[in-house]
C-alpha atoms as a printed R data frame, in Angstrom:
    type eleno elety resid chain resno      x       y       z
1   ATOM     1    CA   MET     A     1 71.715 178.116 213.096
2   ATOM     2    CA   SER     A     2 74.319 176.642 215.367
3   ATOM     3    CA   ASN     A     3 77.932 177.794 215.510
4   ATOM     4    CA   GLN     A     4 78.826 174.610 213.635
5   ATOM     5    CA   SER     A     5 76.305 175.431 210.892
6   ATOM     6    CA   VAL     A     6 77.652 178.970 210.568
7   ATOM     7    CA   GLY     A     7 81.146 177.506 210.409
8   ATOM     8    CA   ASP     A     8 80.092 175.034 207.700
9   ATOM     9    CA   LEU     A     9 78.420 177.776 205.654
10  ATOM    10    CA   THR     A    10 81.478 180.009 206.063
11  ATOM    11    CA   ARG     A    11 83.781 177.242 204.849
12  ATOM    12    CA   ALA     A    12 81.441 176.433 201.944
13  ATOM    13    CA   LEU     A    13 81.272 180.062 200.827
14  ATOM    14    CA   GLU     A    14 85.053 180.429 201.077
15  ATOM    15    CA   GLN     A    15 85.467 177.252 199.033
16  ATOM    16    CA   ALA     A    16 83.049 178.583 196.409
17  ATOM    17    CA   GLN     A    17 85.026 181.815 196.212
18  ATOM    18    CA   SER     A    18 88.254 179.873 195.748
19  ATOM    19    CA   VAL     A    19 86.734 177.807 192.924
20  ATOM    20    CA   LEU     A    20 85.285 180.936 191.267
21  ATOM    21    CA   SER     A    21 88.745 182.528 191.374
22  ATOM    22    CA   GLY     A    22 90.114 179.505 189.488
23  ATOM    23    CA   VAL     A    23 87.694 179.840 186.569
24  ATOM    24    CA   ALA     A    24 89.238 181.145 183.334
25  ATOM    25    CA   PRO     A    25 87.105 183.115 180.859
26  ATOM    26    CA   SER     A    26 88.124 180.563 178.225
27  ATOM    27    CA   GLN     A    27 86.083 177.993 180.211
28  ATOM    28    CA   PHE     A    28 82.800 179.988 180.210
29  ATOM    29    CA   SER     A    29 81.214 177.979 177.399
30  ATOM    30    CA   ASP     A    30 82.231 174.593 178.877
31  ATOM    31    CA   ALA     A    31 79.489 172.234 180.049
32  ATOM    32    CA   THR     A    32 78.877 171.546 183.748
33  ATOM    33    CA   PRO     A    33 77.244 168.572 185.499
34  ATOM    34    CA   CYS     A    34 74.266 170.877 186.083
35  ATOM    35    CA   ALA     A    35 72.783 170.280 182.635
36  ATOM    36    CA   LYS     A    36 70.952 173.586 182.243
37  ATOM    37    CA   TRP     A    37 74.055 175.748 182.779
38  ATOM    38    CA   ASN     A    38 77.480 176.154 181.239
39  ATOM    39    CA   VAL     A    39 80.402 177.483 183.347
40  ATOM    40    CA   LYS     A    40 79.447 181.123 182.767
41  ATOM    41    CA   ASP     A    41 75.774 180.566 183.654
42  ATOM    42    CA   LEU     A    42 76.662 178.538 186.737
43  ATOM    43    CA   SER     A    43 79.201 181.130 187.904
44  ATOM    44    CA   ASN     A    44 76.522 183.808 187.609
45  ATOM    45    CA   HIS     A    45 74.032 181.588 189.459
46  ATOM    46    CA   ILE     A    46 76.476 181.033 192.338
47  ATOM    47    CA   VAL     A    47 77.004 184.777 192.802
48  ATOM    48    CA   GLY     A    48 73.323 185.639 192.351
49  ATOM    49    CA   GLY     A    49 72.342 182.841 194.731
50  ATOM    50    CA   ALA     A    50 74.655 184.155 197.445
51  ATOM    51    CA   MET     A    51 73.137 187.622 197.009
52  ATOM    52    CA   MET     A    52 69.638 186.153 197.300
53  ATOM    53    CA   PHE     A    53 70.610 184.216 200.448
54  ATOM    54    CA   GLY     A    54 71.791 187.429 202.109
55  ATOM    55    CA   SER     A    55 68.517 189.180 201.276
56  ATOM    56    CA   VAL     A    56 66.360 186.252 202.387
57  ATOM    57    CA   THR     A    57 68.287 185.826 205.642
58  ATOM    58    CA   ARG     A    58 67.869 189.539 206.423
59  ATOM    59    CA   GLY     A    59 64.119 189.156 205.878
60  ATOM    60    CA   GLU     A    60 63.972 191.361 202.804
61  ATOM    61    CA   THR     A    61 61.299 190.884 200.159
62  ATOM    62    CA   MET     A    62 62.802 189.472 197.008
63  ATOM    63    CA   PRO     A    63 62.236 191.634 193.934
64  ATOM    64    CA   GLU     A    64 60.907 189.897 190.857
65  ATOM    65    CA   MET     A    65 63.801 188.979 188.589
66  ATOM    66    CA   THR     A    66 63.224 189.885 184.964
67  ATOM    67    CA   GLU     A    67 66.829 189.670 183.825
68  ATOM    68    CA   ILE     A    68 69.810 187.620 185.003
69  ATOM    69    CA   ALA     A    69 72.841 189.722 185.910
70  ATOM    70    CA   ASP     A    70 76.140 188.908 184.204
71  ATOM    71    CA   PHE     A    71 78.680 188.966 187.017
72  ATOM    72    CA   THR     A    72 81.307 187.471 184.698
73  ATOM    73    CA   ALA     A    73 81.462 190.813 182.852
74  ATOM    74    CA   GLY     A    74 83.108 192.379 185.921
75  ATOM    75    CA   ASP     A    75 85.152 191.166 188.866
76  ATOM    76    CA   ILE     A    76 83.116 188.094 189.751
77  ATOM    77    CA   VAL     A    77 85.304 187.180 192.735
78  ATOM    78    CA   SER     A    78 84.800 190.618 194.315
79  ATOM    79    CA   SER     A    79 81.058 190.414 193.649
80  ATOM    80    CA   PHE     A    80 80.939 187.009 195.319
81  ATOM    81    CA   ASP     A    81 83.066 188.211 198.245
82  ATOM    82    CA   ALA     A    82 80.583 191.020 198.939
83  ATOM    83    CA   ALA     A    83 77.668 188.565 198.721
84  ATOM    84    CA   LYS     A    84 79.479 186.101 201.021
85  ATOM    85    CA   LYS     A    85 80.046 188.804 203.638
86  ATOM    86    CA   SER     A    86 76.402 189.859 203.362
87  ATOM    87    CA   VAL     A    87 75.119 186.307 203.963
88  ATOM    88    CA   LEU     A    88 77.379 185.712 206.943
89  ATOM    89    CA   ALA     A    89 76.527 189.095 208.494
90  ATOM    90    CA   ALA     A    90 72.822 188.335 208.075
91  ATOM    91    CA   TRP     A    91 73.203 185.114 210.087
92  ATOM    92    CA   GLN     A    92 74.649 187.198 212.942
93  ATOM    93    CA   GLU     A    93 71.652 189.565 213.193
94  ATOM    94    CA   PRO     A    94 69.614 189.436 216.415
95  ATOM    95    CA   GLY     A    95 66.484 187.293 216.118
96  ATOM    96    CA   VAL     A    96 67.494 185.685 212.827
97  ATOM    97    CA   PHE     A    97 66.847 182.165 214.160
98  ATOM    98    CA   GLU     A    98 63.277 182.999 215.188
99  ATOM    99    CA   ARG     A    99 62.226 184.063 211.677
100 ATOM   100    CA   ASP     A   100 60.740 182.192 208.806
101 ATOM   101    CA   MET     A   101 62.652 182.926 205.612
102 ATOM   102    CA   VAL     A   102 60.818 183.581 202.372
103 ATOM   103    CA   PHE     A   103 62.547 182.133 199.324
104 ATOM   104    CA   PRO     A   104 61.088 182.353 195.807
105 ATOM   105    CA   PHE     A   105 60.290 178.615 196.075
106 ATOM   106    CA   ALA     A   106 59.132 178.265 199.728
107 ATOM   107    CA   THR     A   107 58.882 179.799 203.190
108 ATOM   108    CA   LEU     A   108 61.167 177.937 205.590
109 ATOM   109    CA   PRO     A   109 62.195 178.095 209.254
110 ATOM   110    CA   ALA     A   110 65.696 179.494 209.773
111 ATOM   111    CA   GLU     A   111 67.430 176.158 210.466
112 ATOM   112    CA   ILE     A   112 66.010 174.583 207.292
113 ATOM   113    CA   ALA     A   113 66.858 177.732 205.322
114 ATOM   114    CA   ALA     A   114 70.450 177.430 206.546
115 ATOM   115    CA   ARG     A   115 70.598 173.852 205.312
116 ATOM   116    CA   VAL     A   116 69.183 174.856 201.936
117 ATOM   117    CA   GLN     A   117 71.859 177.545 201.644
118 ATOM   118    CA   LEU     A   118 74.634 175.136 202.602
119 ATOM   119    CA   MET     A   119 73.377 172.440 200.214
120 ATOM   120    CA   GLU     A   120 73.063 174.894 197.319
121 ATOM   121    CA   VAL     A   121 76.549 176.315 197.807
122 ATOM   122    CA   VAL     A   122 78.257 172.932 198.251
123 ATOM   123    CA   VAL     A   123 76.527 171.233 195.318
124 ATOM   124    CA   HIS     A   124 77.047 174.070 192.843
125 ATOM   125    CA   THR     A   125 80.646 174.537 193.945
126 ATOM   126    CA   TRP     A   126 81.232 170.879 193.077
127 ATOM   127    CA   ASP     A   127 79.481 171.406 189.723
128 ATOM   128    CA   LEU     A   128 81.804 174.311 188.933
129 ATOM   129    CA   ALA     A   129 84.927 172.577 190.278
130 ATOM   130    CA   HIS     A   130 84.134 169.455 188.242
131 ATOM   131    CA   ALA     A   131 83.678 171.493 185.070
132 ATOM   132    CA   THR     A   132 86.892 173.473 185.567
133 ATOM   133    CA   GLY     A   133 89.242 170.774 186.854
134 ATOM   134    CA   GLN     A   134 89.320 171.864 190.493
135 ATOM   135    CA   VAL     A   135 87.658 168.909 192.278
136 ATOM   136    CA   GLU     A   136 90.839 167.889 194.095
137 ATOM   137    CA   SER     A   137 90.790 171.216 195.978
138 ATOM   138    CA   LEU     A   138 87.382 170.555 197.594
139 ATOM   139    CA   ASP     A   139 86.821 169.830 201.288
140 ATOM   140    CA   ASN     A   140 85.162 166.400 201.492
141 ATOM   141    CA   SER     A   141 83.829 167.107 204.981
142 ATOM   142    CA   LEU     A   142 81.428 169.702 203.534
143 ATOM   143    CA   ALA     A   143 79.927 167.107 201.180
144 ATOM   144    CA   GLU     A   144 79.719 164.622 204.068
145 ATOM   145    CA   THR     A   145 77.808 167.182 206.153
146 ATOM   146    CA   VAL     A   146 75.338 167.908 203.340
147 ATOM   147    CA   LEU     A   147 74.853 164.180 202.717
148 ATOM   148    CA   THR     A   148 73.518 163.811 206.288
149 ATOM   149    CA   PHE     A   149 70.392 165.847 205.471
150 ATOM   150    CA   ALA     A   150 70.101 166.411 201.710
151 ATOM   151    CA   GLY     A   151 68.204 163.234 200.865
152 ATOM   152    CA   ALA     A   152 65.447 164.057 203.345
153 ATOM   153    CA   MET     A   153 65.097 167.565 201.916
154 ATOM   154    CA   ILE     A   154 64.329 166.464 198.358
155 ATOM   155    CA   PRO     A   155 60.888 164.887 198.039
156 ATOM   156    CA   GLY     A   156 60.516 162.198 195.395
157 ATOM   157    CA   SER     A   157 57.745 164.224 193.787
158 ATOM   158    CA   SER     A   158 60.277 166.938 192.851
159 ATOM   159    CA   ARG     A   159 62.483 164.524 190.885
160 ATOM   160    CA   ASN     A   160 62.033 163.931 187.157
161 ATOM   161    CA   VAL     A   161 64.036 163.223 184.014
162 ATOM   162    CA   GLU     A   162 63.823 166.886 182.976
163 ATOM   163    CA   GLY     A   163 65.675 167.867 186.160
164 ATOM   164    CA   GLU     A   164 63.135 170.470 187.313
165 ATOM   165    CA   PRO     A   165 63.762 171.115 190.083
166 ATOM   166    CA   PHE     A   166 65.761 167.891 190.669
167 ATOM   167    CA   SER     A   167 66.815 165.036 188.436
168 ATOM   168    CA   VAL     A   168 66.325 161.386 189.266
169 ATOM   169    CA   GLU     A   169 68.914 160.151 191.761
170 ATOM   170    CA   VAL     A   170 71.963 158.404 190.268
171 ATOM   171    CA   ALA     A   171 73.147 155.504 192.438
172 ATOM   172    CA   GLU     A   172 76.839 155.663 193.308
173 ATOM   173    CA   PRO     A   173 78.915 152.898 194.925
174 ATOM   174    CA   ASP     A   174 79.758 153.079 198.637
175 ATOM   175    CA   SER     A   175 83.396 153.549 197.649
176 ATOM   176    CA   ALA     A   176 82.635 156.800 195.775
177 ATOM   177    CA   SER     A   177 83.905 160.082 197.185
178 ATOM   178    CA   PRO     A   178 81.471 162.169 199.256
179 ATOM   179    CA   TYR     A   179 81.119 164.688 196.417
180 ATOM   180    CA   VAL     A   180 80.350 161.983 193.852
181 ATOM   181    CA   LYS     A   181 77.722 160.530 196.219
182 ATOM   182    CA   LEU     A   182 76.231 164.006 196.700
183 ATOM   183    CA   ALA     A   183 76.259 164.645 192.961
184 ATOM   184    CA   GLY     A   184 74.425 161.357 192.402
185 ATOM   185    CA   LEU     A   185 71.887 162.251 195.077
186 ATOM   186    CA   MET     A   186 71.240 165.491 193.215
187 ATOM   187    CA   GLY     A   187 70.785 163.609 189.947
188 ATOM   188    CA   ARG     A   188 74.166 164.479 188.462
189 ATOM   189    CA   ASN     A   189 76.032 161.916 186.395
190 ATOM   190    CA   PRO     A   190 79.673 162.563 187.314
């Protein structure tokens, strides 16, 4: 992962933490553009995902998940901060770029794994920001960066109307913001 990629991931994780800190418990049951999750579920997914990324990047074997943790029951921002620091420290370990990284869904070379992490964080941060009225605070350059590679990473065979794992792409006009274009690429209907 290049210094620029580490910088992008750092900025994306910091942005996610900022959005998480702006979520009110009264919003937990609100819908998000990610159809299968409400605000509470998505918040938990963002924290759990960051924890998984740290483990995967360190080369740890992922334990089988039988139950989803509820990070919203505690200090979710502190939980995310610890996960963020873990991910970024893992990308600084010697030899990290020579490893293949084993995710629950695939084994990927380090550079592709970094892009998956960045895409996941940026897209779900937009989902959460959109659901909680925080879109104006987002850094458009992060969405622009993800747009440069995201389309090539999602094979057409993984898109379907059920959204598992990706929904059918929603065409957005050229004049749309980078986040709206990215949301459409991911099958969201902003």
